[in-house]
N, C-alpha and C positions, 0 to 999 in steps of 0.2 A: 499697274499701280506701283508706286515707288515705296520700298520699305524704308521706314525711318527708324534709326536705332533707338532703343529704349534709353532714356537719360540715366546716367549713373548718379544715384543719390549721394554718393561720396564726393561728387564734383560740384558742390554748391559754391559757386564763385563768390556770392555775397558774404559768406562766413569765412572764407579762406583768409588766413593771416590777419584776422582782425586784432587790434590791440586789446589789452585787458579791459581798458576803460569802455570800449565799445561793447564788449561782452557783458559788462556790468549793466550797461544801459538796456541791452536786449533782455537780460534776466529781469530787470525791473519792469519792463513792458509785460513780460509773461507773468510776473507776479501779480500785476493788476488784473490780468485775465483769470487768475487762479482762484477767484472768489465768486461763489455762486450768486451772491446778491448783485455784484457788478455785471455778471453775465445776464441776469434778469433785466437789469436796467438797460443794457445794450439792446436786448431783444425788444423792449418797449420802444426805445428810441429808433429802432429800425423802421417803425411806422410813421415817425415824424417827431418834431421837436416837442418838448414838454417842459413845464416848470417843476420845481422841486416838490411842491404840494401835490401836483398830479402824479408824479413818479412815486411819491411816498404812498399815496392812496392805492395806486395800482400794484405796488410791491407788497404793501402791508407792513411797511416799516415806518419809523418816525422820520420826519423831515430832516432832523439833525443827522440821523444815520445815513440817509440818502445823500445829504449834502457832503458828508465826509467822503463817501464813495465817489461822488462826482468830482470832488477836488482832486483825488488821486487819478481819476480817469482823465481829467483835464490836464494835469501835469504831464501825463504820458502821451498827450495828443490824440486820445481816442474820441473825446467829446470836446465841443466848443461851447463856450458860455457867452450869452448875449444878454445884457441888462436892458430891460424895458420898464421904465417907471420904477416901481418898488419890487418887481419880480425879475428873476434871472431865468432865462430859457436855455435849455441844453439841447444840442443836436449832435449827430455823429459827425466828427471832424475827418475821420479816415475810414471810408467805406470798405477799405481793404481788410479791416478787422473781421468782416463777415466772411470773406473768402477764407481767412485763416481759421475761423471758428468752424466753418462748414467742412474744411479739410480735416480738422481734428474730429469733428462729429462723425464724419464718414469713416475715419480710421477706427473709432471706438465701436461703431455699428458693426464693422467687419469683424472686430475682435469678439463681440458678443455672438455674432452669427457662427463663427468658428467654434466657440465654446459650446454653443447649443448643439451643433453638429456632433461634437465629441461626446456630449452627454447623451444624445439620442442613440449613439452607437451602443450604449450600455442599457438602454431601455428595452425590455422584452416586448415583442409584438403583441398587440391586443388580441 
């Protein structure tokens, strides 16, 4: 079996030498993902397209609030909007967002696990 070297996390080709404008765009993308309501909407859209009313009902927010979030997510290319009659339907435009979210969730889970192990070291046996 062939040994493959572990990738160096400091060797991220995509981010190397990006101009400031590109970094600003990347930060705006992450800003959109930094809001729990928008993450909730993304999770709902993971199962298929929905209109604003359906999303509002499923999230427990007003349609106006959900529309505002969807507008930001559409600007960043996370969701796509399609008009049908008097309704607008939204769906995931970039499924790669789930890989990114899963990567972050995995990282946070590992952090929680390590913290629990450290706390357990201070817990006396029963």
